[in-house]
C-alpha positions as CSV (number, residue, x, y, z in Angstrom):
1,M,2.7,5.5,-35.9
2,T,3.0,1.8,-35.3
3,N,0.0,-0.6,-34.9
4,R,0.9,-0.8,-31.2
5,D,0.8,2.9,-30.8
6,M,-2.5,3.2,-32.6
7,H,-4.0,0.4,-30.4
8,L,-2.8,2.1,-27.2
9,K,-4.1,5.5,-28.3
10,S,-7.5,3.9,-28.9
11,E,-7.6,2.6,-25.3
12,I,-7.1,6.1,-23.8
13,R,-10.1,8.2,-22.9
14,E,-9.7,11.9,-22.5
15,L,-12.1,13.5,-20.0
16,T,-12.8,17.0,-18.7
17,P,-15.0,18.0,-15.8
18,L,-17.8,18.6,-18.3
19,D,-17.9,14.8,-19.1
20,P,-20.4,12.8,-17.1
21,D,-17.7,10.1,-16.5
22,F,-15.3,12.5,-14.9
23,P,-14.8,11.4,-11.3
24,K,-17.1,13.2,-8.9
25,R,-14.4,13.2,-6.2
26,L,-12.2,15.3,-8.4
27,R,-14.7,17.9,-9.4
28,N,-14.5,20.0,-6.3
29,I,-10.9,19.6,-5.2
30,P,-8.6,22.7,-5.3
31,R,-6.9,22.9,-8.7
32,C,-9.2,20.4,-10.3
33,P,-7.5,18.9,-13.3
34,R,-8.7,20.4,-16.6
35,T,-8.2,17.1,-18.4
36,I,-7.5,13.6,-17.3
37,Y,-6.4,10.7,-19.5
38,V,-7.8,7.2,-18.5
39,R,-6.7,3.8,-19.5
40,G,-9.0,1.0,-18.2
41,S,-11.7,1.9,-15.7
42,L,-12.1,4.7,-13.2
43,P,-12.8,4.4,-9.4
44,K,-16.6,4.1,-8.8
45,D,-18.0,7.3,-7.3
46,D,-20.2,5.3,-4.9
47,V,-17.7,2.8,-3.6
48,P,-15.3,3.7,-0.7
49,S,-11.7,4.2,-1.6
50,A,-8.4,4.4,0.3
51,A,-5.0,5.7,-0.9
52,I,-2.0,3.7,0.3
53,I,1.2,5.8,0.2
54,G,4.6,5.9,1.8
55,A,8.4,5.6,1.4
56,R,10.0,4.5,-1.8
57,D,12.9,2.9,0.1
58,A,10.5,1.1,2.4
59,T,11.6,-1.6,4.9
60,P,10.5,-5.2,4.5
61,Y,8.2,-4.7,7.4
62,G,6.6,-1.6,5.7
63,L,6.2,-3.5,2.4
64,D,4.6,-6.4,4.2
65,I,2.1,-4.2,6.0
66,A,1.2,-2.2,2.8
67,R,0.7,-5.4,0.8
68,S,-1.3,-7.0,3.5
69,L,-3.4,-3.9,4.1
70,G,-4.1,-3.5,0.4
71,S,-5.2,-7.1,0.1
72,A,-7.4,-7.0,3.2
73,L,-9.1,-3.7,2.3
74,A,-9.7,-4.8,-1.3
75,G,-11.2,-7.9,0.1
76,Q,-13.7,-5.7,2.1
77,G,-14.7,-4.0,-1.2
78,I,-12.6,-0.9,-0.7
79,Q,-11.0,0.6,-3.9
80,I,-7.2,1.0,-3.6
81,I,-5.7,4.2,-5.0
82,S,-1.9,4.8,-5.3
83,G,0.8,6.2,-7.4
84,M,2.4,2.9,-8.4
85,A,5.7,4.2,-7.3
86,Y,8.5,2.1,-5.8
87,G,8.0,0.8,-2.3
88,I,4.8,1.3,-0.3
89,D,2.7,2.5,-3.2
90,A,3.3,-0.5,-5.4
91,A,3.1,-2.9,-2.4
92,G,-0.4,-1.6,-1.5
93,Q,-1.5,-2.1,-5.1
94,W,0.0,-5.6,-5.3
95,G,-2.1,-6.4,-2.3
96,A,-5.2,-5.4,-4.1
97,V,-4.0,-7.5,-7.1
98,D,-3.4,-10.4,-4.7
99,A,-7.1,-10.2,-3.7
100,G,-8.1,-10.1,-7.4
101,A,-9.6,-6.7,-6.9
102,E,-9.6,-3.5,-9.0
103,T,-6.9,-1.0,-8.1
104,F,-6.2,2.4,-9.6
105,A,-2.8,4.1,-10.3
106,V,-2.3,7.8,-10.8
107,F,0.7,8.5,-13.1
108,G,3.1,11.5,-13.2
109,C,3.7,10.9,-16.9
110,G,1.9,9.7,-20.0
111,L,0.0,6.5,-19.8
112,D,2.2,5.0,-22.5
113,I,5.1,5.1,-20.1
114,C,5.4,2.7,-17.2
115,Y,7.4,4.5,-14.5
116,P,9.2,2.9,-12.8
117,E,9.8,0.3,-15.5
118,S,10.1,-2.4,-12.9
119,N,6.3,-2.1,-12.2
120,F,5.4,-3.1,-15.8
121,R,4.0,-6.4,-14.5
122,L,1.9,-4.6,-11.9
123,Y,0.6,-2.1,-14.6
124,D,-0.4,-5.0,-16.8
125,K,-2.0,-6.9,-14.0
126,L,-4.1,-4.1,-12.7
127,L,-5.5,-3.4,-16.2
128,R,-6.3,-7.1,-16.7
129,L,-8.2,-7.2,-13.4
130,G,-10.4,-4.3,-14.4
131,G,-8.6,-1.5,-12.7
132,G,-7.3,1.6,-14.4
133,A,-4.5,4.2,-14.8
134,I,-5.1,8.0,-14.7
135,S,-2.9,10.9,-15.6
136,E,-3.4,14.6,-16.3
137,H,-0.6,14.4,-18.8
138,P,-1.0,13.3,-22.5
139,L,0.8,10.4,-24.1
140,E,4.6,10.7,-24.4
141,S,4.8,13.1,-21.4
142,P,8.0,12.2,-19.5
143,P,8.1,11.5,-15.7
144,L,9.2,14.9,-14.5
145,P,9.6,15.7,-10.8
146,S,7.0,18.5,-11.1
147,H,4.5,16.0,-12.5
148,F,4.7,13.8,-9.5
149,A,4.3,16.7,-7.1
150,S,1.1,17.7,-8.9
151,R,-0.3,14.2,-9.3
152,N,-0.4,13.7,-5.5
153,R,-3.5,16.0,-5.3
154,I,-5.3,13.6,-7.6
155,I,-4.3,10.6,-5.5
156,A,-5.7,12.3,-2.4
157,G,-8.7,13.5,-4.4
158,L,-9.7,10.0,-5.5
159,A,-9.5,8.7,-2.0
160,D,-11.9,8.9,1.0
161,V,-9.0,8.2,3.4
162,V,-5.2,8.4,3.0
163,L,-3.1,5.7,4.7
164,V,0.6,6.4,5.4
165,I,2.7,3.3,6.1
166,E,6.3,4.6,6.3
167,A,7.7,8.0,5.6
168,K,10.7,10.2,6.3
169,E,10.3,13.5,8.1
170,R,10.4,15.3,4.7
171,S,9.3,13.5,1.7
172,G,6.8,13.5,-1.2
173,T,4.4,11.7,1.1
174,F,3.8,14.9,2.9
175,I,2.7,16.6,-0.3
176,T,-0.1,14.0,-0.6
177,V,-1.0,14.4,3.0
178,G,-1.1,18.2,2.7
179,N,-3.4,17.8,-0.3
180,A,-5.6,15.4,1.6
181,L,-6.0,17.8,4.6
182,E,-6.7,20.6,2.2
183,Q,-9.4,18.5,0.7
184,G,-10.9,17.6,4.1
185,K,-9.8,14.0,3.9
186,E,-8.9,11.8,6.9
187,V,-5.3,10.7,7.3
188,L,-4.2,7.6,9.2
189,A,-0.5,6.7,9.9
190,V,1.2,3.5,11.1
191,P,3.2,4.3,14.2
192,G,6.7,3.2,14.6
193,R,9.8,3.2,16.9
194,I,11.1,6.7,17.5
195,N,14.6,5.8,16.3
196,D,13.5,4.3,13.0
197,R,14.2,6.7,10.1
198,L,11.1,5.7,8.2
199,S,8.9,5.9,11.3
200,R,9.7,9.6,12.0
201,G,7.3,10.9,9.4
202,C,4.4,8.8,10.5
203,N,5.0,9.6,14.2
204,E,5.1,13.3,13.4
205,L,1.8,13.0,11.5
206,I,0.2,11.3,14.5
207,R,1.7,14.0,16.8
208,Q,0.0,16.6,14.6
209,G,-3.4,14.9,14.8
210,A,-3.5,12.1,12.2
211,G,-5.3,9.0,13.2
212,I,-3.3,5.9,14.3
213,L,-3.5,2.9,11.9
214,T,-3.0,-0.4,13.6
215,S,-5.7,-2.5,11.9
216,V,-8.1,-2.7,9.1
217,D,-10.8,-1.9,11.6
218,D,-9.3,1.6,12.0
219,V,-9.9,2.2,8.3
220,L,-13.4,0.8,8.3
221,E,-14.3,2.9,11.3
222,V,-13.3,6.1,9.4
223,L,-15.3,5.0,6.4
224,N,-18.3,4.1,8.6
225,L,-18.1,0.5,7.5
226,K,-18.5,-2.7,9.6
227,L,-15.7,-5.2,9.9
228,Q,-16.5,-8.5,8.1
229,G,-14.2,-11.2,9.6
230,E,-11.1,-11.0,11.6
231,L,-8.5,-8.7,9.9
232,L,-6.2,-7.3,12.5
233,L,-2.7,-6.7,11.3
234,P,-0.3,-8.7,13.5
235,E,-2.5,-11.1,15.4
236,R,-2.2,-14.9,14.9
237,K,-3.8,-17.8,16.6
238,L,-1.0,-18.9,18.9
239,E,-3.0,-21.8,20.3
240,K,-2.2,-23.7,17.1
241,L,1.5,-23.8,18.2
242,S,3.2,-26.3,20.4
243,R,4.9,-25.0,23.6
244,L,8.3,-24.9,21.9
245,Q,7.0,-23.4,18.7
246,K,5.2,-20.6,20.7
247,K,8.4,-20.0,22.7
248,V,10.5,-19.5,19.5
249,Y,7.8,-17.5,17.8
250,L,7.5,-15.0,20.7
251,A,11.3,-14.7,20.8
252,L,11.1,-13.2,17.3
253,A,9.8,-9.8,16.3
254,Q,9.0,-7.9,13.1
255,D,12.6,-7.0,12.7
256,V,15.0,-9.8,11.8
257,R,16.9,-11.7,14.6
258,H,20.0,-13.9,14.0
259,M,19.7,-17.5,15.0
260,D,22.2,-17.0,17.8
261,E,20.0,-14.3,19.4
262,I,17.0,-16.7,19.2
263,I,19.0,-19.5,20.9
264,A,20.1,-17.1,23.6
265,A,16.5,-15.9,24.2
266,T,14.9,-19.4,24.3
267,G,17.7,-21.4,25.9
268,L,17.1,-24.2,23.4
269,S,19.9,-26.2,21.7
270,V,21.1,-25.2,18.2
271,Q,19.5,-28.4,16.7
272,R,16.2,-28.0,18.4
273,T,16.0,-24.2,17.5
274,A,16.7,-25.0,13.9
275,E,14.0,-27.7,13.8
276,V,11.4,-25.4,15.3
277,L,12.3,-22.5,13.0
278,V,11.8,-24.8,10.0
279,E,8.4,-25.9,11.4
280,L,7.3,-22.3,11.9
281,E,8.4,-21.3,8.4
282,M,6.5,-24.2,6.9
283,M,3.4,-23.1,8.9
284,D,3.8,-19.6,7.4
285,Y,4.3,-18.0,10.8
286,I,7.8,-16.7,10.2
287,E,10.1,-16.0,7.3
288,S,13.9,-15.9,6.6
289,P,14.8,-12.8,4.6
290,R,18.5,-14.0,4.5
291,V,20.4,-17.0,5.7
292,G,20.5,-17.3,9.5
293,Y,18.0,-14.5,10.1
294,Y,14.3,-14.8,11.0
295,R,11.3,-12.7,11.8
296,Q,7.6,-13.0,12.4
297,K,5.6,-12.9,9.2
298,L,2.6,-10.5,9.0
299,S,1.2,-11.1,5.6
300,S,-1.2,-14.0,6.2
301,G,-2.0,-12.6,9.6
302,L,-4.2,-10.0,8.1
303,A,-6.9,-12.3,6.6
304,K,-7.6,-15.6,8.2
C-alpha cells in the first residue's frame, strides 16, 4: 500500500445506523444502507437539503438552469445533494461550489474512484469547501450499473425535496424519483416544450402530480422557508437596456438563434445588430455558444 493509499484510507469513515453520526434522514428509509463510507463531512440533519438531478446528456439550457439553481439555493443556506454524474447532477453541484457552499455527492463506487474522471476537479473542490462524498461501497469498488441504481435511494434519502431539471421519458432519474416518492419526499420538475426530448420526462412527472419548478421560490415554499432577495430564474431588469438593446434581447430566446434570424426579427441592419449583440454580451445578458449564434443568458439572472 502506497503512502497516498494509506492517507486516503485514513480520511474515510465507516458508519452504520448504530453510529451517532449516521445521517438521521437515512435511518428510516426503505432499504437503509447497512454501512456508509464517508469522505469529508455529512449533510447536517437540521439544515434543509435539495437533490438536483436530471439528464446526463443535458442541453446547455438545462445545465445553465441546474448550475444557477444550485448556486441560488446554496446561497439561501440549502444543502445540495447529487450524484456527481455527467450533466445536470454535476452542474447543480458546481452551482453550490460557485456559491462557496458545501455540497454532497453520493457515489456508486468506492470513494477512491472519481467517476466520471472528468469530475475530478469538482470532487476536489467540494471536499476543499467542506462538503463530502458518501458511498455504501468500500474502497476499490468499481462503478457498476447496479451500484448507481441502488445509490439513487440514498440521494433521495438525504434530500428534503428532489428537483428534476431535464429527463427522458425512461431514465435513471425516474429511479431516484420513485425512491423519493416511496420515502414521502416532494418532487419538483422544470417544465419544457412538448417536442423537446429531454422535457418529456419532466412534463410526464408534472402530469402525474409533481410540482412545477420555475423559481427558487417554488423550492423554498416546499421547504417552508422565506425568500431572501430576488431569485427568480429567467427574470432580468430590462429597464437597464436601451430601446435597441431591449429589442434585440427580446428577439432572442433560451434556445440559440442565428444572427440572420435576429436581423429578420428586429429589422435592424447587419452592422447595428452586431454592435448591439456585442453590447448585450458584454453586459452578461446574452451568450454566444458558437460563432454566429446567440441566446439569452440565464445564469446571472438567478441572483441579483
